[in-house]
PDB file of N, CA, C and O in Angstrom:
ATOM      1  N   MET A   1      -0.047  20.071   6.763  1.00  0.00           N
ATOM      2  CA  MET A   1      -1.133  19.330   7.381  1.00  0.00           C
ATOM      3  C   MET A   1      -1.180  17.929   6.795  1.00  0.00           C
ATOM      4  O   MET A   1      -1.147  17.766   5.575  1.00  0.00           O
ATOM      5  N   THR A   2      -1.257  16.921   7.644  1.00  0.00           N
ATOM      6  CA  THR A   2      -1.306  15.551   7.176  1.00  0.00           C
ATOM      7  C   THR A   2      -2.728  15.164   6.791  1.00  0.00           C
ATOM      8  O   THR A   2      -3.701  15.732   7.289  1.00  0.00           O
ATOM      9  N   ILE A   3      -2.828  14.199   5.908  1.00  0.00           N
ATOM     10  CA  ILE A   3      -4.126  13.727   5.434  1.00  0.00           C
ATOM     11  C   ILE A   3      -4.561  12.483   6.218  1.00  0.00           C
ATOM     12  O   ILE A   3      -5.729  12.102   6.150  1.00  0.00           O
ATOM     13  N   GLY A   4      -3.656  11.846   6.952  1.00  0.00           N
ATOM     14  CA  GLY A   4      -4.020  10.688   7.745  1.00  0.00           C
ATOM     15  C   GLY A   4      -3.602   9.380   7.138  1.00  0.00           C
ATOM     16  O   GLY A   4      -4.115   8.331   7.528  1.00  0.00           O
ATOM     17  N   HIS A   5      -2.689   9.405   6.198  1.00  0.00           N
ATOM     18  CA  HIS A   5      -2.174   8.179   5.607  1.00  0.00           C
ATOM     19  C   HIS A   5      -0.661   8.236   5.667  1.00  0.00           C
ATOM     20  O   HIS A   5      -0.051   9.244   5.311  1.00  0.00           O
ATOM     21  N   GLY A   6      -0.067   7.155   6.116  1.00  0.00           N
ATOM     22  CA  GLY A   6       1.382   7.141   6.183  1.00  0.00           C
ATOM     23  C   GLY A   6       1.912   5.811   6.660  1.00  0.00           C
ATOM     24  O   GLY A   6       1.209   4.802   6.666  1.00  0.00           O
ATOM     25  N   TYR A   7       3.182   5.834   7.062  1.00  0.00           N
ATOM     26  CA  TYR A   7       3.891   4.639   7.490  1.00  0.00           C
ATOM     27  C   TYR A   7       4.718   4.978   8.718  1.00  0.00           C
ATOM     28  O   TYR A   7       5.234   6.088   8.847  1.00  0.00           O
ATOM     29  N   LYS A   8       4.841   3.999   9.630  1.00  0.00           N
ATOM     30  CA  LYS A   8       5.653   4.177  10.829  1.00  0.00           C
ATOM     31  C   LYS A   8       6.605   3.007  10.973  1.00  0.00           C
ATOM     32  O   LYS A   8       6.303   1.876  10.592  1.00  0.00           O
ATOM     33  N   ALA A   9       7.775   3.317  11.539  1.00  0.00           N
ATOM     34  CA  ALA A   9       8.759   2.287  11.858  1.00  0.00           C
ATOM     35  C   ALA A   9       9.480   2.718  13.124  1.00  0.00           C
ATOM     36  O   ALA A   9       9.602   3.911  13.402  1.00  0.00           O
ATOM     37  N   LYS A  10       9.948   1.761  13.877  1.00  0.00           N
ATOM     38  CA  LYS A  10      10.711   2.051  15.082  1.00  0.00           C
ATOM     39  C   LYS A  10      12.138   1.578  14.845  1.00  0.00           C
ATOM     40  O   LYS A  10      12.371   0.485  14.329  1.00  0.00           O
ATOM     41  N   TYR A  11      13.083   2.421  15.231  1.00  0.00           N
ATOM     42  CA  TYR A  11      14.493   2.063  15.134  1.00  0.00           C
ATOM     43  C   TYR A  11      15.164   2.474  16.428  1.00  0.00           C
ATOM     44  O   TYR A  11      15.211   3.658  16.763  1.00  0.00           O
ATOM     45  N   ASP A  12      15.679   1.504  17.149  1.00  0.00           N
ATOM     46  CA  ASP A  12      16.282   1.725  18.451  1.00  0.00           C
ATOM     47  C   ASP A  12      15.268   2.477  19.308  1.00  0.00           C
ATOM     48  O   ASP A  12      14.191   1.938  19.564  1.00  0.00           O
ATOM     49  N   TYR A  13      15.556   3.683  19.757  1.00  0.00           N
ATOM     50  CA  TYR A  13      14.605   4.412  20.598  1.00  0.00           C
ATOM     51  C   TYR A  13      13.907   5.551  19.871  1.00  0.00           C
ATOM     52  O   TYR A  13      13.312   6.412  20.520  1.00  0.00           O
ATOM     53  N   VAL A  14      13.960   5.581  18.550  1.00  0.00           N
ATOM     54  CA  VAL A  14      13.257   6.621  17.793  1.00  0.00           C
ATOM     55  C   VAL A  14      12.147   6.009  16.946  1.00  0.00           C
ATOM     56  O   VAL A  14      12.229   4.858  16.518  1.00  0.00           O
ATOM     57  N   GLU A  15      11.114   6.803  16.718  1.00  0.00           N
ATOM     58  CA  GLU A  15      10.022   6.402  15.845  1.00  0.00           C
ATOM     59  C   GLU A  15      10.090   7.259  14.589  1.00  0.00           C
ATOM     60  O   GLU A  15      10.168   8.485  14.669  1.00  0.00           O
ATOM     61  N   LEU A  16      10.060   6.616  13.444  1.00  0.00           N
ATOM     62  CA  LEU A  16      10.121   7.300  12.154  1.00  0.00           C
ATOM     63  C   LEU A  16       8.742   7.254  11.503  1.00  0.00           C
ATOM     64  O   LEU A  16       8.054   6.236  11.554  1.00  0.00           O
ATOM     65  N   THR A  17       8.353   8.361  10.896  1.00  0.00           N
ATOM     66  CA  THR A  17       7.050   8.450  10.256  1.00  0.00           C
ATOM     67  C   THR A  17       7.197   9.045   8.862  1.00  0.00           C
ATOM     68  O   THR A  17       7.899  10.037   8.667  1.00  0.00           O
ATOM     69  N   VAL A  18       6.532   8.429   7.905  1.00  0.00           N
ATOM     70  CA  VAL A  18       6.458   8.942   6.537  1.00  0.00           C
ATOM     71  C   VAL A  18       4.990   9.253   6.280  1.00  0.00           C
ATOM     72  O   VAL A  18       4.138   8.367   6.338  1.00  0.00           O
ATOM     73  N   GLU A  19       4.702  10.524   5.996  1.00  0.00           N
ATOM     74  CA  GLU A  19       3.317  10.959   5.820  1.00  0.00           C
ATOM     75  C   GLU A  19       3.119  11.715   4.518  1.00  0.00           C
ATOM     76  O   GLU A  19       4.004  12.426   4.042  1.00  0.00           O
ATOM     77  N   ARG A  20       1.943  11.539   3.963  1.00  0.00           N
ATOM     78  CA  ARG A  20       1.542  12.256   2.758  1.00  0.00           C
ATOM     79  C   ARG A  20       1.186  13.686   3.129  1.00  0.00           C
ATOM     80  O   ARG A  20       0.420  13.919   4.064  1.00  0.00           O
ATOM     81  N   ARG A  21       1.736  14.630   2.405  1.00  0.00           N
ATOM     82  CA  ARG A  21       1.425  16.055   2.588  1.00  0.00           C
ATOM     83  C   ARG A  21       1.137  16.631   1.217  1.00  0.00           C
ATOM     84  O   ARG A  21       2.048  16.789   0.405  1.00  0.00           O
ATOM     85  N   GLU A  22      -0.095  16.941   0.955  1.00  0.00           N
ATOM     86  CA  GLU A  22      -0.522  17.518  -0.314  1.00  0.00           C
ATOM     87  C   GLU A  22       0.054  16.736  -1.500  1.00  0.00           C
ATOM     88  O   GLU A  22      -0.447  15.659  -1.824  1.00  0.00           O
ATOM     89  N   ASP A  23       1.098  17.261  -2.150  1.00  0.00           N
ATOM     90  CA  ASP A  23       1.627  16.604  -3.357  1.00  0.00           C
ATOM     91  C   ASP A  23       2.979  15.934  -3.139  1.00  0.00           C
ATOM     92  O   ASP A  23       3.683  15.642  -4.106  1.00  0.00           O
ATOM     93  N   HIS A  24       3.354  15.686  -1.878  1.00  0.00           N
ATOM     94  CA  HIS A  24       4.648  15.069  -1.602  1.00  0.00           C
ATOM     95  C   HIS A  24       4.581  14.272  -0.287  1.00  0.00           C
ATOM     96  O   HIS A  24       3.557  14.266   0.396  1.00  0.00           O
ATOM     97  N   TRP A  25       5.680  13.610   0.046  1.00  0.00           N
ATOM     98  CA  TRP A  25       5.790  12.818   1.264  1.00  0.00           C
ATOM     99  C   TRP A  25       6.869  13.427   2.147  1.00  0.00           C
ATOM    100  O   TRP A  25       7.874  13.932   1.648  1.00  0.00           O
ATOM    101  N   ARG A  26       6.658  13.378   3.469  1.00  0.00           N
ATOM    102  CA  ARG A  26       7.607  13.935   4.431  1.00  0.00           C
ATOM    103  C   ARG A  26       8.035  12.862   5.420  1.00  0.00           C
ATOM    104  O   ARG A  26       7.269  11.959   5.759  1.00  0.00           O
ATOM    105  N   LEU A  27       9.261  12.981   5.869  1.00  0.00           N
ATOM    106  CA  LEU A  27       9.856  12.063   6.834  1.00  0.00           C
ATOM    107  C   LEU A  27      10.069  12.809   8.144  1.00  0.00           C
ATOM    108  O   LEU A  27      10.636  13.901   8.156  1.00  0.00           O
ATOM    109  N   SER A  28       9.614  12.222   9.246  1.00  0.00           N
ATOM    110  CA  SER A  28       9.837  12.838  10.548  1.00  0.00           C
ATOM    111  C   SER A  28      10.320  11.796  11.542  1.00  0.00           C
ATOM    112  O   SER A  28      10.147  10.592  11.348  1.00  0.00           O
ATOM    113  N   LEU A  29      10.928  12.288  12.606  1.00  0.00           N
ATOM    114  CA  LEU A  29      11.510  11.438  13.631  1.00  0.00           C
ATOM    115  C   LEU A  29      11.015  11.923  14.995  1.00  0.00           C
ATOM    116  O   LEU A  29      10.960  13.125  15.253  1.00  0.00           O
ATOM    117  N   ARG A  30      10.661  10.990  15.851  1.00  0.00           N
ATOM    118  CA  ARG A  30      10.256  11.304  17.223  1.00  0.00           C
ATOM    119  C   ARG A  30      11.148  10.515  18.173  1.00  0.00           C
ATOM    120  O   ARG A  30      11.229   9.290  18.087  1.00  0.00           O
ATOM    121  N   ASP A  31      11.809  11.219  19.068  1.00  0.00           N
ATOM    122  CA  ASP A  31      12.749  10.632  20.020  1.00  0.00           C
ATOM    123  C   ASP A  31      12.129  10.708  21.412  1.00  0.00           C
ATOM    124  O   ASP A  31      12.130  11.763  22.046  1.00  0.00           O
ATOM    125  N   GLY A  32      11.602   9.579  21.879  1.00  0.00           N
ATOM    126  CA  GLY A  32      10.965   9.552  23.191  1.00  0.00           C
ATOM    127  C   GLY A  32      11.957   9.647  24.337  1.00  0.00           C
ATOM    128  O   GLY A  32      11.611  10.141  25.410  1.00  0.00           O
ATOM    129  N   ARG A  33      13.155   9.193  24.135  1.00  0.00           N
ATOM    130  CA  ARG A  33      14.170   9.227  25.186  1.00  0.00           C
ATOM    131  C   ARG A  33      14.589  10.659  25.526  1.00  0.00           C
ATOM    132  O   ARG A  33      14.743  11.009  26.696  1.00  0.00           O
ATOM    133  N   HIS A  34      14.769  11.477  24.495  1.00  0.00           N
ATOM    134  CA  HIS A  34      15.229  12.846  24.694  1.00  0.00           C
ATOM    135  C   HIS A  34      14.111  13.884  24.526  1.00  0.00           C
ATOM    136  O   HIS A  34      14.354  15.085  24.638  1.00  0.00           O
ATOM    137  N   GLY A  35      12.901  13.422  24.261  1.00  0.00           N
ATOM    138  CA  GLY A  35      11.771  14.330  24.118  1.00  0.00           C
ATOM    139  C   GLY A  35      11.894  15.278  22.943  1.00  0.00           C
ATOM    140  O   GLY A  35      11.557  16.457  23.051  1.00  0.00           O
ATOM    141  N   GLU A  36      12.377  14.767  21.820  1.00  0.00           N
ATOM    142  CA  GLU A  36      12.596  15.606  20.640  1.00  0.00           C
ATOM    143  C   GLU A  36      11.792  15.105  19.448  1.00  0.00           C
ATOM    144  O   GLU A  36      11.465  13.923  19.341  1.00  0.00           O
ATOM    145  N   GLU A  37      11.487  16.034  18.566  1.00  0.00           N
ATOM    146  CA  GLU A  37      10.877  15.715  17.281  1.00  0.00           C
ATOM    147  C   GLU A  37      11.621  16.489  16.213  1.00  0.00           C
ATOM    148  O   GLU A  37      12.015  17.636  16.424  1.00  0.00           O
ATOM    149  N   ALA A  38      11.812  15.855  15.061  1.00  0.00           N
ATOM    150  CA  ALA A  38      12.511  16.515  13.955  1.00  0.00           C
ATOM    151  C   ALA A  38      11.846  16.103  12.652  1.00  0.00           C
ATOM    152  O   ALA A  38      11.346  14.986  12.523  1.00  0.00           O
ATOM    153  N   GLU A  39      11.844  17.012  11.695  1.00  0.00           N
ATOM    154  CA  GLU A  39      11.307  16.714  10.373  1.00  0.00           C
ATOM    155  C   GLU A  39      12.395  16.948   9.345  1.00  0.00           C
ATOM    156  O   GLU A  39      13.082  17.969   9.366  1.00  0.00           O
ATOM    157  N   ASP A  40      12.543  15.992   8.450  1.00  0.00           N
ATOM    158  CA  ASP A  40      13.498  16.118   7.358  1.00  0.00           C
ATOM    159  C   ASP A  40      13.048  17.253   6.440  1.00  0.00           C
ATOM    160  O   ASP A  40      11.856  17.383   6.158  1.00  0.00           O
ATOM    161  N   ASP A  41      13.976  18.064   5.979  1.00  0.00           N
ATOM    162  CA  ASP A  41      13.654  19.198   5.107  1.00  0.00           C
ATOM    163  C   ASP A  41      13.279  18.759   3.687  1.00  0.00           C
ATOM    164  O   ASP A  41      12.638  19.508   2.950  1.00  0.00           O
ATOM    165  N   GLU A  42      13.670  17.576   3.322  1.00  0.00           N
ATOM    166  CA  GLU A  42      13.458  17.072   1.957  1.00  0.00           C
ATOM    167  C   GLU A  42      11.981  16.767   1.707  1.00  0.00           C
ATOM    168  O   GLU A  42      11.264  16.315   2.600  1.00  0.00           O
ATOM    169  N   ARG A  43      11.543  17.025   0.473  1.00  0.00           N
ATOM    170  CA  ARG A  43      10.202  16.619   0.020  1.00  0.00           C
ATOM    171  C   ARG A  43      10.400  15.429  -0.900  1.00  0.00           C
ATOM    172  O   ARG A  43      11.181  15.497  -1.849  1.00  0.00           O
ATOM    173  N   TYR A  44       9.707  14.354  -0.629  1.00  0.00           N
ATOM    174  CA  TYR A  44       9.880  13.116  -1.393  1.00  0.00           C
ATOM    175  C   TYR A  44       8.692  12.881  -2.309  1.00  0.00           C
ATOM    176  O   TYR A  44       7.547  13.152  -1.947  1.00  0.00           O
ATOM    177  N   GLU A  45       8.979  12.377  -3.492  1.00  0.00           N
ATOM    178  CA  GLU A  45       7.938  12.086  -4.481  1.00  0.00           C
ATOM    179  C   GLU A  45       7.118  10.850  -4.109  1.00  0.00           C
ATOM    180  O   GLU A  45       5.918  10.789  -4.378  1.00  0.00           O
ATOM    181  N   THR A  46       7.772   9.870  -3.490  1.00  0.00           N
ATOM    182  CA  THR A  46       7.098   8.618  -3.133  1.00  0.00           C
ATOM    183  C   THR A  46       7.408   8.263  -1.682  1.00  0.00           C
ATOM    184  O   THR A  46       8.405   8.725  -1.127  1.00  0.00           O
ATOM    185  N   PRO A  47       6.559   7.445  -1.067  1.00  0.00           N
ATOM    186  CA  PRO A  47       6.864   7.020   0.300  1.00  0.00           C
ATOM    187  C   PRO A  47       8.130   6.167   0.356  1.00  0.00           C
ATOM    188  O   PRO A  47       8.852   6.201   1.352  1.00  0.00           O
ATOM    189  N   ALA A  48       8.403   5.412  -0.688  1.00  0.00           N
ATOM    190  CA  ALA A  48       9.605   4.578  -0.713  1.00  0.00           C
ATOM    191  C   ALA A  48      10.878   5.421  -0.655  1.00  0.00           C
ATOM    192  O   ALA A  48      11.849   5.030  -0.008  1.00  0.00           O
ATOM    193  N   GLU A  49      10.882   6.565  -1.321  1.00  0.00           N
ATOM    194  CA  GLU A  49      12.049   7.454  -1.264  1.00  0.00           C
ATOM    195  C   GLU A  49      12.266   7.962   0.156  1.00  0.00           C
ATOM    196  O   GLU A  49      13.401   8.014   0.630  1.00  0.00           O
ATOM    197  N   ALA A  50      11.191   8.334   0.835  1.00  0.00           N
ATOM    198  CA  ALA A  50      11.297   8.806   2.213  1.00  0.00           C
ATOM    199  C   ALA A  50      11.745   7.674   3.139  1.00  0.00           C
ATOM    200  O   ALA A  50      12.557   7.888   4.039  1.00  0.00           O
ATOM    201  N   GLN A  51      11.218   6.481   2.917  1.00  0.00           N
ATOM    202  CA  GLN A  51      11.612   5.330   3.723  1.00  0.00           C
ATOM    203  C   GLN A  51      13.085   5.001   3.525  1.00  0.00           C
ATOM    204  O   GLN A  51      13.763   4.610   4.476  1.00  0.00           O
ATOM    205  N   ASP A  52      13.582   5.151   2.321  1.00  0.00           N
ATOM    206  CA  ASP A  52      14.998   4.895   2.049  1.00  0.00           C
ATOM    207  C   ASP A  52      15.897   5.877   2.797  1.00  0.00           C
ATOM    208  O   ASP A  52      17.012   5.522   3.178  1.00  0.00           O
ATOM    209  N   ALA A  53      15.432   7.095   3.009  1.00  0.00           N
ATOM    210  CA  ALA A  53      16.216   8.117   3.705  1.00  0.00           C
ATOM    211  C   ALA A  53      16.100   8.009   5.225  1.00  0.00           C
ATOM    212  O   ALA A  53      16.887   8.625   5.943  1.00  0.00           O
ATOM    213  N   ALA A  54      15.152   7.250   5.718  1.00  0.00           N
ATOM    214  CA  ALA A  54      14.849   7.205   7.147  1.00  0.00           C
ATOM    215  C   ALA A  54      15.990   6.655   7.996  1.00  0.00           C
ATOM    216  O   ALA A  54      16.267   7.186   9.072  1.00  0.00           O
ATOM    217  N   LEU A  55      16.647   5.616   7.538  1.00  0.00           N
ATOM    218  CA  LEU A  55      17.715   5.007   8.329  1.00  0.00           C
ATOM    219  C   LEU A  55      18.871   5.988   8.530  1.00  0.00           C
ATOM    220  O   LEU A  55      19.443   6.057   9.617  1.00  0.00           O
ATOM    221  N   ALA A  56      19.210   6.735   7.503  1.00  0.00           N
ATOM    222  CA  ALA A  56      20.282   7.732   7.622  1.00  0.00           C
ATOM    223  C   ALA A  56      19.893   8.820   8.619  1.00  0.00           C
ATOM    224  O   ALA A  56      20.735   9.270   9.396  1.00  0.00           O
ATOM    225  N   LEU A  57      18.633   9.248   8.609  1.00  0.00           N
ATOM    226  CA  LEU A  57      18.168  10.256   9.561  1.00  0.00           C
ATOM    227  C   LEU A  57      18.256   9.714  10.986  1.00  0.00           C
ATOM    228  O   LEU A  57      18.705  10.423  11.887  1.00  0.00           O
ATOM    229  N   ALA A  58      17.838   8.479  11.198  1.00  0.00           N
ATOM    230  CA  ALA A  58      17.900   7.866  12.525  1.00  0.00           C
ATOM    231  C   ALA A  58      19.348   7.731  12.995  1.00  0.00           C
ATOM    232  O   ALA A  58      19.658   8.049  14.143  1.00  0.00           O
ATOM    233  N   HIS A  59      20.232   7.263  12.120  1.00  0.00           N
ATOM    234  CA  HIS A  59      21.653   7.125  12.486  1.00  0.00           C
ATOM    235  C   HIS A  59      22.246   8.469  12.863  1.00  0.00           C
ATOM    236  O   HIS A  59      22.946   8.572  13.870  1.00  0.00           O
ATOM    237  N   PHE A  60      21.982   9.498  12.076  1.00  0.00           N
ATOM    238  CA  PHE A  60      22.504  10.828  12.365  1.00  0.00           C
ATOM    239  C   PHE A  60      22.000  11.315  13.722  1.00  0.00           C
ATOM    240  O   PHE A  60      22.775  11.820  14.534  1.00  0.00           O
ATOM    241  N   HIS A  61      20.719  11.164  13.956  1.00  0.00           N
ATOM    242  CA  HIS A  61      20.133  11.627  15.213  1.00  0.00           C
ATOM    243  C   HIS A  61      20.742  10.899  16.410  1.00  0.00           C
ATOM    244  O   HIS A  61      21.115  11.531  17.397  1.00  0.00           O
ATOM    245  N   ILE A  62      20.842   9.588  16.325  1.00  0.00           N
ATOM    246  CA  ILE A  62      21.328   8.797  17.457  1.00  0.00           C
ATOM    247  C   ILE A  62      22.842   8.935  17.625  1.00  0.00           C
ATOM    248  O   ILE A  62      23.317   9.250  18.716  1.00  0.00           O
ATOM    249  N   ASN A  63      23.598   8.704  16.555  1.00  0.00           N
ATOM    250  CA  ASN A  63      25.065   8.702  16.639  1.00  0.00           C
ATOM    251  C   ASN A  63      25.677  10.089  16.776  1.00  0.00           C
ATOM    252  O   ASN A  63      26.534  10.300  17.634  1.00  0.00           O
ATOM    253  N   ILE A  64      25.257  11.026  15.956  1.00  0.00           N
ATOM    254  CA  ILE A  64      25.898  12.338  15.895  1.00  0.00           C
ATOM    255  C   ILE A  64      25.295  13.312  16.905  1.00  0.00           C
ATOM    256  O   ILE A  64      26.016  13.904  17.708  1.00  0.00           O
ATOM    257  N   GLN A  65      23.994  13.473  16.861  1.00  0.00           N
ATOM    258  CA  GLN A  65      23.373  14.468  17.739  1.00  0.00           C
ATOM    259  C   GLN A  65      23.430  14.086  19.215  1.00  0.00           C
ATOM    260  O   GLN A  65      23.551  14.957  20.076  1.00  0.00           O
ATOM    261  N   HIS A  66      23.344  12.787  19.512  1.00  0.00           N
ATOM    262  CA  HIS A  66      23.316  12.367  20.911  1.00  0.00           C
ATOM    263  C   HIS A  66      24.508  11.508  21.308  1.00  0.00           C
ATOM    264  O   HIS A  66      24.612  11.101  22.465  1.00  0.00           O
ATOM    265  N   ASN A  67      25.398  11.229  20.386  1.00  0.00           N
ATOM    266  CA  ASN A  67      26.597  10.436  20.654  1.00  0.00           C
ATOM    267  C   ASN A  67      26.252   9.125  21.372  1.00  0.00           C
ATOM    268  O   ASN A  67      26.979   8.677  22.259  1.00  0.00           O
ATOM    269  N   ASP A  68      25.144   8.530  20.973  1.00  0.00           N
ATOM    270  CA  ASP A  68      24.704   7.262  21.539  1.00  0.00           C
ATOM    271  C   ASP A  68      25.151   6.111  20.645  1.00  0.00           C
ATOM    272  O   ASP A  68      25.404   6.293  19.454  1.00  0.00           O
ATOM    273  N   THR A  69      25.241   4.944  21.228  1.00  0.00           N
ATOM    274  CA  THR A  69      25.571   3.730  20.491  1.00  0.00           C
ATOM    275  C   THR A  69      24.277   3.087  20.002  1.00  0.00           C
ATOM    276  O   THR A  69      23.315   2.953  20.757  1.00  0.00           O
ATOM    277  N   LEU A  70      24.264   2.696  18.749  1.00  0.00           N
ATOM    278  CA  LEU A  70      23.083   2.027  18.202  1.00  0.00           C
ATOM    279  C   LEU A  70      22.973   0.624  18.784  1.00  0.00           C
ATOM    280  O   LEU A  70      23.965  -0.098  18.882  1.00  0.00           O
ATOM    281  N   LEU A  71      21.767   0.248  19.167  1.00  0.00           N
ATOM    282  CA  LEU A  71      21.545  -1.045  19.791  1.00  0.00           C
ATOM    283  C   LEU A  71      20.944  -2.078  18.850  1.00  0.00           C
ATOM    284  O   LEU A  71      20.952  -3.270  19.156  1.00  0.00           O
ATOM    285  N   THR A  72      20.428  -1.642  17.720  1.00  0.00           N
ATOM    286  CA  THR A  72      19.749  -2.575  16.824  1.00  0.00           C
ATOM    287  C   THR A  72      20.435  -2.624  15.461  1.00  0.00           C
ATOM    288  O   THR A  72      21.259  -1.774  15.122  1.00  0.00           O
ATOM    289  N   HIS A  73      20.072  -3.632  14.705  1.00  0.00           N
ATOM    290  CA  HIS A  73      20.594  -3.784  13.343  1.00  0.00           C
ATOM    291  C   HIS A  73      19.934  -2.780  12.412  1.00  0.00           C
ATOM    292  O   HIS A  73      18.901  -2.196  12.739  1.00  0.00           O
ATOM    293  N   ALA A  74      20.531  -2.592  11.269  1.00  0.00           N
ATOM    294  CA  ALA A  74      20.061  -1.606  10.292  1.00  0.00           C
ATOM    295  C   ALA A  74      18.889  -2.147   9.475  1.00  0.00           C
ATOM    296  O   ALA A  74      18.986  -2.300   8.257  1.00  0.00           O
ATOM    297  N   VAL A  75      17.775  -2.436  10.162  1.00  0.00           N
ATOM    298  CA  VAL A  75      16.580  -2.947   9.486  1.00  0.00           C
ATOM    299  C   VAL A  75      15.365  -2.181   9.993  1.00  0.00           C
ATOM    300  O   VAL A  75      15.175  -2.017  11.198  1.00  0.00           O
ATOM    301  N   LEU A  76      14.555  -1.719   9.062  1.00  0.00           N
ATOM    302  CA  LEU A  76      13.302  -1.047   9.437  1.00  0.00           C
ATOM    303  C   LEU A  76      12.142  -1.859   8.918  1.00  0.00           C
ATOM    304  O   LEU A  76      12.164  -2.341   7.785  1.00  0.00           O
ATOM    305  N   SER A  77      11.142  -2.008   9.737  1.00  0.00           N
ATOM    306  CA  SER A  77       9.918  -2.696   9.359  1.00  0.00           C
ATOM    307  C   SER A  77       8.795  -1.672   9.398  1.00  0.00           C
ATOM    308  O   SER A  77       8.415  -1.212  10.475  1.00  0.00           O
ATOM    309  N   TRP A  78       8.264  -1.312   8.246  1.00  0.00           N
ATOM    310  CA  TRP A  78       7.270  -0.254   8.124  1.00  0.00           C
ATOM    311  C   TRP A  78       5.867  -0.816   8.295  1.00  0.00           C
ATOM    312  O   TRP A  78       5.535  -1.868   7.750  1.00  0.00           O
ATOM    313  N   GLN A  79       5.048  -0.100   9.062  1.00  0.00           N
ATOM    314  CA  GLN A  79       3.639  -0.436   9.254  1.00  0.00           C
ATOM    315  C   GLN A  79       2.789   0.690   8.704  1.00  0.00           C
ATOM    316  O   GLN A  79       3.015   1.858   9.023  1.00  0.00           O
ATOM    317  N   GLU A  80       1.824   0.351   7.888  1.00  0.00           N
ATOM    318  CA  GLU A  80       0.921   1.359   7.333  1.00  0.00           C
ATOM    319  C   GLU A  80      -0.123   1.740   8.378  1.00  0.00           C
ATOM    320  O   GLU A  80      -0.582   0.896   9.148  1.00  0.00           O
ATOM    321  N   TYR A  81      -0.491   3.016   8.398  1.00  0.00           N
ATOM    322  CA  TYR A  81      -1.566   3.463   9.298  1.00  0.00           C
ATOM    323  C   TYR A  81      -2.529   4.356   8.572  1.00  0.00           C
ATOM    324  O   TYR A  81      -3.499   4.829   9.164  1.00  0.00           O
TER     325      TYR A  81
END
């Protein structure tokens, strides 16, 4: 269950979210193009650790799972919510 504090970033056609869960942070991905949602299995100690892992999760989802070509540069801009 989320507490309502986290960070969001958009990369190509996926939205990445880092949220506080009890004593750790979780990374999730939402793919509006394919109607999918995925959560990283890893538990992160800090939001920065989860944010560092986010680009790799997005690349894997776009390149490997959907065999799509990435349209944007490897930069994420995080917004707090």
